[in-house]
C-alpha positions as CSV (number, residue, x, y, z in Angstrom):
1,M,42.8,99.3,63.9
2,L,43.6,96.4,61.6
3,K,43.6,96.9,57.9
4,I,41.1,94.0,57.2
5,K,38.8,95.4,59.9
6,N,38.9,98.8,58.2
7,S,38.1,97.4,54.8
8,V,35.2,95.2,56.1
9,A,33.7,98.3,57.7
10,L,33.4,99.9,54.3
11,I,31.1,97.2,53.1
12,T,27.6,96.7,54.4
13,L,25.6,93.6,53.7
14,P,22.2,92.6,55.1
15,F,22.9,90.2,58.0
16,F,20.0,88.4,59.6
17,I,20.9,86.1,62.5
18,A,23.7,84.8,60.3
19,A,23.3,85.2,56.6
20,C,21.8,82.0,55.3
21,G,24.0,79.8,53.1
22,G,24.3,76.2,52.1
23,G,26.5,73.5,53.3
24,G,27.7,72.2,56.6
25,G,30.9,70.9,57.8
26,S,32.8,69.5,60.8
27,D,34.2,71.3,63.8
28,S,37.7,72.8,63.6
29,G,40.6,72.4,65.9
30,N,41.5,76.0,64.9
31,A,38.7,77.5,66.9
32,S,39.6,79.4,70.0
33,A,38.9,77.8,73.4
34,P,35.2,77.5,74.2
35,S,33.7,80.0,76.6
36,S,31.2,78.7,79.0
37,P,27.7,79.5,77.9
38,A,26.5,79.6,81.5
39,S,29.1,82.1,82.8
40,N,28.2,85.7,83.5
41,R,24.8,85.5,82.0
42,T,21.5,87.2,82.7
43,P,18.4,85.0,83.3
44,V,17.5,82.9,80.2
45,P,14.5,84.5,78.4
46,Q,11.4,82.3,78.5
47,T,9.2,83.8,75.7
48,L,9.7,85.6,72.4
49,F,6.7,87.8,71.9
50,D,3.1,88.1,73.3
51,G,3.8,85.5,75.9
52,E,4.6,82.8,73.4
53,K,7.7,80.7,73.1
54,T,7.0,79.9,69.4
55,L,6.5,82.3,66.5
56,Y,5.9,81.6,62.8
57,A,7.2,82.9,59.5
58,Y,6.0,82.4,56.0
59,N,7.5,82.6,52.5
60,V,5.3,82.5,49.5
61,Q,7.2,82.5,46.2
62,Q,7.4,81.2,42.6
63,D,9.5,78.2,41.6
64,D,12.6,78.6,39.5
65,D,10.7,78.8,36.2
66,F,8.0,81.1,37.6
67,S,5.2,78.6,36.8
68,V,4.2,77.4,40.2
69,W,3.6,79.3,43.5
70,G,4.3,77.6,46.8
71,S,4.5,78.5,50.4
72,T,6.9,77.6,53.2
73,K,6.0,77.8,56.9
74,T,8.9,78.1,59.4
75,E,8.5,77.6,63.2
76,W,10.8,79.6,65.5
77,S,10.9,78.2,69.1
78,L,12.8,79.4,72.2
79,D,14.2,76.6,74.4
80,Q,16.7,77.2,77.2
81,G,18.1,80.3,75.6
82,V,18.5,78.9,72.1
83,L,16.3,79.9,69.2
84,Y,15.4,76.9,66.9
85,E,14.2,77.1,63.4
86,K,12.0,74.2,62.2
87,T,11.4,74.0,58.5
88,A,11.2,71.4,55.8
89,N,14.5,72.4,54.1
90,P,16.8,74.2,56.4
91,A,19.5,76.5,54.9
92,F,22.5,76.1,57.1
93,N,24.3,79.2,58.1
94,P,27.9,80.0,57.0
95,Y,30.9,79.8,59.3
96,I,31.8,83.2,60.8
97,V,35.1,84.5,62.0
98,T,35.7,87.7,63.9
99,E,38.9,89.6,64.8
100,K,38.9,88.7,68.5
101,G,36.0,86.3,69.1
102,G,37.2,83.3,67.2
103,L,35.6,80.9,64.7
104,Y,31.8,80.5,65.0
105,V,31.0,76.9,63.8
106,P,27.2,76.9,63.3
107,E,24.7,74.1,63.3
108,T,25.7,71.6,60.5
109,R,24.0,68.8,58.7
110,E,25.9,66.4,61.0
111,S,24.7,68.1,64.2
112,Y,21.2,69.0,63.0
113,D,18.2,67.3,64.7
114,A,15.2,67.5,62.4
115,I,12.7,66.9,65.3
116,Q,14.1,69.6,67.5
117,G,15.0,72.0,64.8
118,F,18.0,74.0,63.5
119,R,19.8,76.0,66.2
120,H,20.1,79.5,64.9
121,V,21.1,81.8,67.8
122,F,21.8,82.1,71.5
123,V,19.2,84.5,72.9
124,Q,20.7,86.7,75.5
125,S,17.8,89.0,76.1
126,V,14.3,89.5,74.6
127,G,12.0,92.5,74.9
128,E,8.9,93.3,73.0
129,T,10.8,95.5,70.6
130,E,14.4,94.3,71.0
131,W,16.3,91.0,70.8
132,V,20.0,90.6,71.7
133,T,21.4,87.4,70.3
134,T,24.7,85.7,69.2
135,P,24.9,83.4,66.2
136,Y,24.7,79.8,67.5
137,N,28.1,78.1,67.5
138,Q,29.4,74.8,68.8
139,A,32.1,76.5,71.0
140,G,29.6,78.7,72.8
141,L,31.3,81.9,71.8
142,R,29.3,85.0,72.7
143,E,31.4,88.0,71.5
144,L,29.4,88.7,68.3
145,K,26.3,90.3,69.7
146,M,23.4,91.1,67.3
147,T,20.8,93.6,68.4
148,R,17.5,93.6,66.5
149,T,14.8,96.1,67.0
150,F,11.1,95.4,66.1
151,R,7.8,97.1,65.7
152,V,4.7,95.4,67.1
153,I,1.7,95.3,64.6
154,D,-1.9,94.6,65.6
155,L,-3.3,92.7,62.6
156,N,-6.9,92.9,63.6
157,G,-8.8,93.7,60.3
158,V,-5.7,93.6,58.1
159,R,-6.1,91.6,54.8
160,I,-4.2,88.4,55.2
161,S,-2.9,88.4,51.6
162,E,-1.1,91.7,52.2
163,Q,1.2,89.8,54.6
164,L,2.0,87.0,52.2
165,V,2.6,88.7,48.8
166,P,2.1,92.4,49.1
167,F,1.7,93.1,45.4
168,A,-1.0,90.5,44.9
169,P,-4.0,92.4,46.5
170,V,-2.7,95.7,45.2
171,L,-2.7,94.4,41.7
172,Y,-6.1,92.7,42.1
173,D,-7.7,95.9,43.4
174,L,-6.2,97.9,40.6
175,W,-7.5,95.6,37.9
176,T,-10.9,95.6,39.6
177,A,-11.0,99.4,39.7
178,R,-10.2,99.4,36.0
179,G,-13.0,96.9,35.2
180,E,-10.5,94.3,34.2
181,Q,-9.2,91.0,35.6
182,A,-6.0,89.0,35.7
183,A,-4.9,87.0,32.7
184,D,-5.5,83.8,34.7
185,P,-8.1,84.4,37.4
186,E,-7.8,80.8,38.7
187,A,-4.0,81.0,39.2
188,F,-2.9,80.8,42.9
189,I,-1.6,84.3,42.9
190,S,-4.8,85.7,41.4
191,R,-7.0,84.0,43.9
192,L,-4.6,85.2,46.7
193,G,-5.0,88.7,45.5
194,A,-8.7,88.4,45.3
195,S,-9.1,87.1,48.8
196,Q,-10.8,89.4,51.3
197,D,-10.0,87.3,54.4
198,V,-8.8,89.5,57.3
199,F,-7.1,88.7,60.6
200,P,-9.3,88.6,63.7
201,A,-8.7,90.2,67.1
202,G,-5.7,88.7,68.9
203,A,-3.7,88.3,65.7
204,K,-0.3,90.1,66.1
205,C,3.1,90.1,64.6
206,I,6.5,91.8,64.8
207,Q,8.4,93.5,62.0
208,M,12.2,93.9,62.2
209,Q,13.3,97.5,62.0
210,S,17.0,97.3,62.3
211,V,20.0,95.0,62.9
212,K,23.3,96.1,64.5
213,A,26.3,93.9,65.2
214,G,28.9,94.4,67.9
215,A,31.8,93.5,65.6
216,V,32.6,93.1,61.9
217,S,33.0,89.6,60.6
218,L,33.9,87.4,57.6
219,Q,31.6,84.6,56.6
220,F,32.5,81.5,54.5
221,N,31.2,78.1,53.6
222,P,33.8,75.3,54.1
223,D,32.1,72.9,51.7
224,P,35.1,71.2,50.0
225,A,33.2,71.5,46.7
226,L,33.5,75.3,47.1
227,A,37.2,75.5,47.9
228,I,39.2,77.6,45.4
229,T,40.8,75.1,43.1
230,G,44.5,75.0,42.4
231,V,45.6,76.9,45.6
232,R,46.6,75.9,49.1
233,N,47.3,79.3,50.7
234,L,46.4,83.0,50.4
235,Q,49.4,83.8,48.4
236,G,48.4,81.2,45.8
237,W,44.9,82.7,45.8
238,A,46.3,86.2,45.2
239,E,48.4,85.0,42.3
240,Q,45.4,83.2,40.7
241,E,43.4,86.4,41.0
242,K,46.2,88.3,39.3
243,I,46.4,85.8,36.5
244,A,42.6,86.1,36.1
245,G,43.0,89.9,35.7
246,N,41.0,90.7,38.8
247,V,43.9,92.4,40.6
248,S,47.1,94.1,39.5
249,S,49.2,93.1,42.5
250,A,49.4,89.6,44.1
251,N,50.2,91.0,47.5
252,P,47.3,90.2,49.9
253,V,46.9,91.9,53.3
254,I,47.0,88.9,55.6
255,E,46.0,88.8,59.3
256,T,45.0,86.1,61.8
257,W,41.4,86.1,63.0
258,G,40.2,83.4,65.4
259,G,43.3,81.3,64.7
260,L,42.7,81.4,60.9
261,R,44.7,83.3,58.3
262,V,42.4,85.7,56.4
263,G,43.4,88.1,53.6
264,Y,42.1,90.6,51.1
265,L,43.0,92.1,47.8
266,V,41.8,95.4,46.2
267,K,40.0,94.6,43.0
268,D,41.0,96.3,39.8
269,G,38.6,98.5,37.9
270,T,36.9,100.2,40.9
271,D,35.3,103.5,40.2
272,N,33.9,106.4,42.1
273,T,31.3,104.2,43.8
274,G,34.0,103.0,46.1
275,T,36.8,100.5,46.5
276,E,35.9,96.8,45.9
277,Y,37.7,94.1,47.8
278,L,38.2,90.3,47.5
279,F,38.4,88.3,50.7
280,A,39.6,84.7,51.3
281,I,40.4,82.5,54.2
282,E,42.6,79.4,54.8
283,Y,40.7,76.6,56.5
284,Q,41.8,72.9,57.0
285,G,44.3,73.0,54.1
286,Q,42.0,74.7,51.6
287,V,41.2,78.3,50.6
288,Y,37.7,79.6,50.5
289,R,36.2,82.9,49.4
290,A,35.0,84.9,52.4
291,Y,32.3,87.6,52.5
292,P,32.3,90.6,54.8
293,S,29.6,92.0,57.0
294,D,29.4,94.8,59.5
295,G,26.1,93.5,60.6
296,S,24.1,96.6,59.7
297,W,20.6,96.5,58.2
298,S,17.5,98.7,58.4
299,L,14.0,98.5,57.1
300,D,14.1,102.1,55.9
301,A,17.2,101.3,53.7
302,F,15.5,98.2,52.4
303,I,12.3,100.1,51.5
304,N,14.3,102.8,49.7
305,A,16.2,100.2,47.7
306,L,12.9,98.4,46.8
307,S,11.4,101.7,45.7
308,N,14.4,102.5,43.5
309,E,14.3,99.0,42.0
310,L,10.6,99.2,41.2
311,K,10.7,102.6,39.7
312,Q,13.7,102.1,37.5
313,G,14.7,99.9,34.5
314,N,12.8,98.1,31.8
315,S,10.3,96.5,34.1
316,Y,8.8,99.8,35.1
317,T,8.7,101.0,31.5
318,E,6.8,97.8,30.6
319,L,4.4,98.4,33.5
320,I,3.7,101.9,32.2
321,N,3.0,100.5,28.7
322,I,0.5,98.0,30.2
323,M,-1.2,100.2,32.8
324,G,-0.4,103.7,31.9
325,A,1.8,106.1,33.9
326,D,-0.8,107.0,36.6
327,D,-1.8,103.4,37.4
328,A,1.8,102.2,37.2
329,E,2.9,104.8,39.8
330,S,-0.1,103.9,42.0
331,Y,0.7,100.2,41.8
332,V,4.3,100.8,42.8
333,N,3.5,103.2,45.6
334,Q,0.8,101.0,47.1
335,T,3.0,97.9,46.9
336,I,5.8,99.7,48.7
337,E,3.4,100.9,51.4
338,V,1.9,97.5,52.0
339,T,5.5,96.0,52.1
340,R,6.4,98.6,54.7
341,N,3.9,96.9,57.1
342,K,4.8,93.2,56.2
343,C,5.9,91.3,59.3
344,D,8.7,88.8,60.0
345,F,7.2,86.7,62.8
346,Y,3.6,86.0,63.6
347,N,1.9,84.8,66.9
348,T,-0.2,81.6,67.0
349,A,-3.5,83.4,66.3
350,A,-2.2,85.1,63.2
351,A,-0.5,81.9,62.0
352,E,-3.7,79.9,62.3
353,N,-5.5,82.3,60.0
354,I,-2.7,82.3,57.5
355,D,-2.8,78.5,57.5
356,T,-6.5,78.5,56.9
357,L,-6.3,80.8,53.9
358,L,-3.4,78.9,52.3
359,D,-5.2,75.6,52.8
360,K,-8.3,77.1,51.1
361,L,-6.3,78.4,48.2
362,N,-4.6,75.0,47.8
363,G,-7.9,73.2,47.8
364,K,-7.4,71.5,51.2
């Protein structure tokens, strides 16, 4: 077992498809030889869910200064074993390197076709509650398998707003029960919370339950603007980290993954919460920071983390001051419960009703 692989396995980061990050880049001559995508494969899946090749995802959030709410609709389509993401502003995935599988060069700005969409993953198998995929890469590598499990949810009679911003209807109902109203009843989020529109029969969705990867990996973004300045190799990087006071020893553990030199340092000042590592990678004459993932994620862990976040800190204290202890606890518990049933992908029938509500709220 290699030292870097051991250290990566100690760190768990949420990893969906390939963690979204900015930047693109060109292909690399350092990647291992392409494997044929067509060799030793099971029949290519034809549909994703509920007999449909295309599913939809939504993100409703505030802008950077929290003054304006907006929504983004993403279309996910399956075509000849590749899952495409079609959205207005694609976030290109990072490069990925594994110990044995080589360098995964993703879709980049140069290879991206806006009409067809952004190639996210190779789909190896699709069941109603399980997808097996590999991050899309230009070499056709298949070693890094990602297994995602899902729960099917029948949305018939479910309030649409609960699927968009879970806290909005919870907060509206709470204010109403208290005989009060939001500070700005005409604001988008207030009107969303007040909406009583529900999904009809036939509206369905799937919610991701867990993700598991077949191998640990390191991810990096080879945008030249993100290269570590002033260094050309891992030793130079280690010396720079020592000068900065981040490590006491400039002796990185260095290995070769996918034809690339990767290294790590143990960061100073770690406590009983565990050892903290710094990773970097040499690529095309530059050194970039790398980020580890063992590919593990679960909905239960996410809900637990959300619950802890909502029930701790100054924000919860402020909530108690505004609502009182009982209503603050009720608000948090109900928000967590609604979030527990929020989906990731919607079928056409569900998406049409979401679109209708958003258009109505936006005055269309």
